[in-house]
N, C-alpha and C positions, 0 to 999 in steps of 0.2 A: 234551665237557669239562664239568667242574663249575664252579659259582659259588663264589667266596670267601665264607665265612660271617663276617659281622661280629657281634661280641658286643654285647649290649644295653648294656653299660657303656662301649663304645668311644668315645673322644673325638676321635680322629684322622679328620678329614673326608676325607682322601685314601683311606682304606680304604673308606669309604662310596661315594666316587666310583668307585673301582676296581670294587667289587661291582656298581654300577649300569651301568657300562660293560660288564661281562661279560654281565649280563641283556639289555642292548640288542643285544649281538652274538649273542644266541640260546643262550647257555650255560644249562644247567639241572642241578640235582641230582636231578631226577626221571626220568632216562633210564638205560638199561642194556641188557644183552644177556642173553638166556636161550636155552639149548639144551634142547629137550624131552627128557625122560628116555626112553631106549630101553627097549622092552619094558614100559612103564608107560602108564597112561591119565591120569595127572595129573602136574603139575610145580608145585612151590611156589617162589615167588620172594620173596626178602627185599629190600625197598627201604625205607629209613627214611622216605621222603617219602610212602609210600602210606598212605591212610586208608580207613575203611569206605565212604565215598561216592566214592572215586577212580574215574576212567574210565581204563582201560588200553588204549592203542593199540599194535597190533603191526605190525611191518614185517619181512617175510621177508628174510633175508640170504643164504640158500642156496637152491639148486634144490629140495631136499627140504623146506625150510621152506615155500617157495611152494606145493608140492603139498599140504602139510598145513594150509595157512591156512583152507580151507573147513571143516575139522573141529576147529579149535582155537579155544577161547573161554574167557573169564574166568568162572569159577564162583563165586569169592569174593574179596572184598577185606576187609582188616582193618588195624589200625594196624601198619605196618611190613612187610606181606606181601600178596601176592595169589596165587591158585591158577589155573592153566590146566588145563582138561580137553581132552584130545585123543585121536585114534585111536592104538591101539598099533601100533608099528612097530619094526623092528630097527635102522633107520638111526640113526646117532649124530651126524648133522650137521644136524638140523632147528633151525637157529639163527635167532632173531628179535632185532631191536632193539625196544625198547619205550619208551614215555613214559607216565607216569601223571600225570593232571591231577586236582586236587581234594583 
């Protein structure tokens, strides 16, 4: 789940409290899901919270993703995007959950 975004000009303290409660419960806007592109050696992911110095952590969600984990790694991070390099495969279910930090 994502965290509520509070605007910088917000005056309602209950909105700030709600956002802080969500953070304390582990919610984050820096998470998502990606399926590696079949027949390709790279997959680009768009995530607005990603930056040039982000660390991206992957968690396989399928059996084929678990098998691909050893050959899947982050090769680039930039504002709003990161790129995964991986082995070529025909499978279409190499799905990972991810979190990017930083």
